[in-house]
C-alpha positions as CSV (number, residue, x, y, z in Angstrom):
1,M,-12.0,-12.5,-75.0
2,T,-15.8,-12.5,-74.8
3,G,-18.1,-14.0,-77.5
4,I,-17.8,-11.0,-80.1
5,V,-17.6,-11.4,-83.7
6,A,-17.3,-8.6,-86.2
7,M,-17.6,-8.8,-89.7
8,S,-17.5,-5.5,-91.9
9,V,-18.9,-5.7,-95.4
10,T,-18.4,-2.9,-98.1
11,A,-19.8,-2.0,-101.4
12,S,-17.9,-4.6,-103.3
13,G,-19.3,-7.3,-101.5
14,V,-15.8,-8.5,-99.8
15,S,-15.9,-9.1,-96.3
16,G,-13.2,-9.2,-93.5
17,S,-13.0,-10.3,-90.1
18,D,-12.5,-7.5,-87.4
19,S,-11.3,-10.1,-84.9
20,S,-8.1,-10.2,-83.3
21,E,-7.6,-13.8,-84.1
22,R,-6.7,-14.4,-87.6
23,T,-5.3,-17.6,-89.2
24,S,-2.9,-18.2,-92.0
25,A,-4.9,-21.5,-93.3
26,P,-6.5,-21.4,-96.7
27,M,-10.2,-20.4,-96.3
28,L,-12.5,-23.4,-96.3
29,R,-15.1,-23.4,-98.9
30,T,-18.3,-25.1,-98.5
31,T,-20.0,-27.2,-101.0
32,C,-23.2,-24.9,-101.0
33,D,-25.3,-28.1,-101.8
34,A,-28.2,-28.6,-99.3
35,A,-30.0,-31.6,-101.5
36,A,-26.5,-33.6,-101.3
37,T,-28.2,-35.9,-99.0
38,G,-31.6,-36.1,-100.3
39,S,-34.3,-33.5,-99.0
40,V,-33.8,-30.0,-97.5
41,F,-35.3,-28.0,-94.7
42,A,-35.8,-24.5,-96.1
43,T,-36.5,-21.0,-94.9
44,E,-40.2,-19.6,-95.6
45,Q,-40.5,-17.4,-98.9
46,R,-40.6,-13.7,-97.5
47,P,-41.9,-11.0,-99.7
48,D,-38.7,-8.8,-98.8
49,T,-36.3,-11.4,-99.7
50,P,-35.9,-12.9,-103.4
51,F,-34.3,-16.1,-101.8
52,T,-34.7,-19.0,-99.6
53,I,-32.2,-20.7,-97.6
54,Q,-31.8,-24.2,-97.5
55,L,-30.1,-26.9,-95.4
56,P,-29.6,-30.8,-95.8
57,R,-32.7,-32.5,-93.6
58,L,-30.6,-34.8,-91.5
59,T,-31.9,-37.9,-89.8
60,G,-33.3,-37.2,-86.4
61,W,-33.8,-33.4,-86.7
62,Q,-37.2,-31.5,-86.6
63,V,-38.3,-28.0,-87.7
64,R,-40.3,-25.2,-86.7
65,Q,-40.5,-21.8,-88.1
66,G,-38.9,-18.8,-85.4
67,E,-39.5,-15.2,-85.7
68,G,-39.6,-13.3,-88.9
69,G,-39.4,-16.4,-91.1
70,D,-36.0,-17.7,-89.1
71,L,-36.0,-21.6,-89.6
72,V,-35.2,-23.6,-86.2
73,L,-34.0,-27.1,-86.1
74,Y,-33.8,-29.0,-83.1
75,R,-32.9,-32.4,-82.1
76,L,-33.3,-34.4,-78.8
77,D,-31.7,-37.6,-77.8
78,R,-31.6,-39.7,-74.8
79,H,-28.2,-41.2,-73.6
80,A,-26.4,-41.9,-70.8
81,G,-29.2,-41.8,-68.6
82,R,-30.0,-38.2,-69.7
83,I,-31.5,-36.2,-72.4
84,G,-29.0,-34.0,-74.6
85,G,-30.0,-31.9,-77.5
86,A,-28.9,-29.2,-79.9
87,T,-30.7,-26.1,-81.9
88,V,-29.5,-24.6,-85.2
89,T,-31.1,-21.4,-86.3
90,V,-31.0,-19.6,-89.8
91,G,-32.3,-16.4,-90.4
92,V,-32.1,-13.2,-92.6
93,S,-31.8,-9.8,-91.8
94,R,-33.4,-6.7,-93.2
95,P,-31.7,-6.1,-96.4
96,A,-29.5,-2.8,-96.8
97,I,-28.6,-0.8,-100.1
98,A,-25.4,-2.1,-101.6
99,V,-23.5,1.0,-101.5
100,T,-23.6,1.1,-97.8
101,T,-21.2,-0.8,-95.4
102,I,-22.7,-3.4,-92.8
103,T,-21.1,-4.3,-90.1
104,A,-22.9,-7.4,-88.3
105,F,-22.0,-8.0,-84.7
106,M,-22.9,-11.0,-83.0
107,V,-22.3,-10.0,-79.5
108,D,-23.0,-12.3,-76.5
109,D,-21.0,-11.7,-73.3
110,T,-22.3,-15.1,-71.8
111,W,-20.0,-17.1,-74.1
112,Q,-16.3,-17.1,-74.5
113,Q,-15.0,-17.5,-78.0
114,S,-12.5,-20.2,-78.6
115,R,-12.3,-20.1,-82.4
116,S,-12.7,-17.7,-85.3
117,E,-12.2,-18.6,-88.9
118,T,-13.3,-17.2,-92.2
119,V,-15.2,-19.6,-94.5
120,G,-16.2,-19.3,-98.3
121,V,-20.1,-19.9,-98.3
122,C,-21.9,-20.1,-101.6
123,G,-19.4,-17.7,-102.8
124,Q,-19.4,-15.3,-100.0
125,R,-16.8,-14.7,-97.2
126,A,-18.2,-15.6,-93.9
127,I,-17.3,-15.8,-90.3
128,R,-17.4,-18.7,-88.2
129,A,-16.9,-18.9,-84.4
130,S,-17.6,-21.0,-81.4
131,G,-17.2,-21.2,-78.0
132,I,-18.6,-22.0,-74.4
133,E,-20.9,-20.5,-72.2
134,P,-20.2,-21.5,-68.7
135,A,-22.7,-23.1,-66.3
136,S,-25.4,-21.0,-65.1
137,G,-28.9,-21.1,-63.9
138,A,-31.1,-24.0,-62.9
139,D,-29.6,-26.7,-65.5
140,G,-26.0,-26.1,-64.1
141,V,-24.5,-27.4,-67.6
142,D,-21.8,-25.6,-70.0
143,L,-23.4,-24.8,-73.4
144,Y,-21.6,-25.0,-76.8
145,H,-22.1,-21.9,-79.3
146,E,-21.5,-21.7,-82.8
147,Y,-22.2,-18.6,-85.1
148,L,-21.8,-18.0,-88.8
149,G,-22.4,-15.0,-90.2
150,F,-22.1,-13.4,-93.9
151,S,-23.9,-11.0,-96.1
152,Y,-25.4,-12.1,-99.7
153,M,-25.5,-9.4,-102.3
154,T,-28.4,-9.5,-104.9
155,D,-30.3,-7.0,-107.0
156,G,-28.5,-4.1,-105.2
157,M,-29.2,-4.9,-101.9
158,K,-27.2,-6.8,-99.1
159,Y,-28.9,-9.5,-96.7
160,P,-27.3,-10.0,-93.9
161,I,-27.6,-14.1,-93.1
162,G,-27.1,-15.8,-90.0
163,M,-26.7,-19.1,-88.6
164,S,-26.4,-20.2,-84.8
165,A,-26.2,-23.6,-83.1
166,K,-26.3,-24.5,-79.3
167,A,-25.8,-27.5,-77.7
168,T,-25.0,-29.1,-74.1
169,A,-20.9,-28.7,-74.3
170,A,-20.8,-32.3,-73.1
171,D,-22.9,-33.2,-76.3
172,R,-20.9,-30.9,-78.8
173,D,-19.1,-34.1,-80.2
174,R,-22.2,-35.9,-81.0
175,Y,-23.8,-33.2,-82.7
176,Q,-20.7,-31.2,-84.5
177,P,-21.0,-33.6,-87.5
178,D,-24.4,-32.4,-88.0
179,I,-23.5,-28.8,-87.5
180,D,-20.7,-29.0,-90.0
181,A,-23.1,-30.6,-92.2
182,F,-25.5,-27.8,-92.0
183,V,-22.5,-25.2,-92.6
184,D,-21.2,-27.4,-95.7
185,G,-24.8,-27.6,-97.1
186,L,-25.9,-24.3,-96.7
187,Q,-27.4,-23.2,-100.0
188,I,-29.2,-19.9,-101.2
189,V,-31.8,-20.5,-103.8
190,R,-33.0,-17.5,-105.9
191,I,-36.9,-17.3,-106.3
192,P,-37.5,-16.3,-109.8
193,P,-39.3,-13.1,-110.3
194,T,-43.0,-13.4,-111.2
195,S,-44.3,-11.7,-114.3
């Protein structure tokens, strides 16, 4: 199976995986508390989005703003005579009217999906998928990919939210606890309307 994750969201805000891989295990629910570890990273406030997304600020991670207000976190470490690293990107796509159906596809046939599960994120059903991109190009190293996708409904609009992570496959175990902490702590923070 190639790296394809599909999520359909209906007007009621209920989502379901279109993936053929389904598990019978109970749905994992996140804490939705970015500040549990202290300070937070946050997406920039955009005029078309009545909320920001916060992630826990973890040791060793640096931040830069990405395209369209995306939050990009990265970490580089020297170990075993080489440099390893990971990148986590969080973003909000353009909203749609709540009565429409959004199908969010994350299609990337460069990596092979090995896991897909439904996760409860801040009261929303999300799809979390991961897999490996085989070595190619000048670097010649396998890459670990992870994706979390869901839609958040507020003020009659649905906002597709995505978080992706990438690390060298050899370093996956080193960065997985931090990636898990970002997923667990991801928090949607409403911005009060201005008077």
